[in-house]
C-alpha positions, 0 to 999 in steps of 0.5 A: 040740250046736249047730254054728255055721255061717257062715249061723247066724253071719250070722243072729246078726249080723243079730239083734244089728244090729237089736236094737242099732238099736232100743236106739238108736232107744228111747234117742233117742226117750227123750231127745227125748220124756222130760217134763223139765219134769215131772221139774223140778216133781217135784224141786221137790216132793221137795226141799220135802217132804224138805228143807223148803227152796223151790227154783227150777230154771232148766232141766232136760235130758238128760245122759249115762247116762240121767240128767237135768241140772238148771241154775240151781238157787236154794235158800231155807231156811225158818227158824222165826225170823230171815231165810232163807238163799239160795244157788245151785248151778250144776247137778245131775246125777240118775242113777237106778239101773236096779236101783232101777227093778226093786225096791222100794228107791230108788236113785240118784246125784246129782252137784252143781257149786256152792258153789265145788266138786263133790259126789257122792252115792250113796243107797240107800233113803229116810231117814224111810221104813220100810226101811234106807237108806245114804248115801255123800257125797264133797265136794271144794273147797267154799267155806266161806263159801258153805255155807249156815248156817255164818256164822250159826252161828259168827256171824262171816265165815269162808273156806277149803276143805272136803274131806268124806267121809261114810258113814251107814246105818240099818237102821230108816230113821230118822237116830235109829238111824243109824250111820257116820262123817264126816271133814272137812278144812278148809284155809287157814281164815280167820275175821273180815274187819276189818269185820263185828262178832262179836256174843255173846248174854248178854254186855253188851259183846260183844252190841254187836258185836266186829270181829274182824280177819282171823284165821288159823286154818289146817288144820282137820280131824277125824272125826265118829263116828255111833253109834246116832244120836248124832254125836260130834266127835273131834279137830276142831282146828287151831293156826296163828300166830294162835291154837289152836282146838278144837271138841267135842261132839255132834249128837243126830240126830232125824227130820227131820234139821233138828230134830236137837239140837246141843250143841258147845263151842268153845275158842279161844286168841289167840297173843300175837303176834296180840294184840300186832298187835290191841290193841283185841281184847286189851283187850276180851277182858280187859275183857268176856270174863271170863265165858268165860275158862278156867284153861288160858288158852283162851276157851269159846264154847257153840253150841247149838240144832237144825240148822235153828235155831241159837241165838246162841253164848254165852261160858262157861268150862263145857264141856258135854263131859266130856273138857273139864271145867275142872281142880280149882282153889285160890283165892288173893286178889290186886287186880283188873286195872283193866280188870275193874273198868272193866267193872264201872264201865261195865256192872255186875257181870255184866261183871266176874265175880269182883269180890267187895268192890267196894262202890260202888253207883254206876259209878265206880272202887273202890280196894277191888276184889278178885278171885279168881284160879284156879290149877291 
């Protein structure tokens, strides 16, 4: 047994002081001599290869905890068609794991300031490579209008704050085999601005654009369950004084992630109080949006494409999601609303679905127009 004498304690303290001083000198030298320009170039190459985006970084420098801080980050997407989306991040702090340096598994943490809020990413492993990966993502106070691709996906201006928690893992390293979950909460959501027209492809009237006034959606929240590469939306809905909204469907994950297939269905219904204030919206919905009207009073909008290239939304009462299939109906005949006959006269039969006895071949009103009404 070693006896701890006063001389031995002084010797150990001296060794500890020298070791601490050496570590301090090493850290200072590392901070001063670290090739931050090379780290910036490496980050740009990785983003270009793995995320398929063009990145410019204003500066790179040291950060607390043996980390690298990137500032003034400008990102531009690479869409297959259409114009690229550009956005800016204030800063990103990259912190490699010391365990990752001595093992074959990649581990790092990334803290981002931008898009009006903050986000923290912890990742083990690399998606797309052999071996498992595990991703944990937390985001707070992200501005919906700043998120790239959101406005293009729903085809209208939108504002609000996003809170998100995600935990995704895959044993094979492929998103197609991933499992996990995503929970999201969007607070104080408002769609439309009274200026920008909403354009819906496949509709002869709405394709020209409908100017939607400021519409309160309220708090929109829900969960996305990921199982064997399929992300299914659960309970993503909201209700406000201006109406009700529900988003359902699934996203089939592929590798690389931007090629994932999107199959979503948006159901919405505007309140009577809102329509009384926005009479033009009511008239247009009655005249031109018949193709999307459901028996339950909601309108349906199909959203599809891929994560990297979304298709224009299409009005349809038929949901691709089994849980929202239309109820069984029986039919009776009644006189066609004048607005629907007007749509026939101006835009043809595609805008007046259901007019079965309007025999006039030229654009004029017909007194013999009848429609089929649906009742549950």
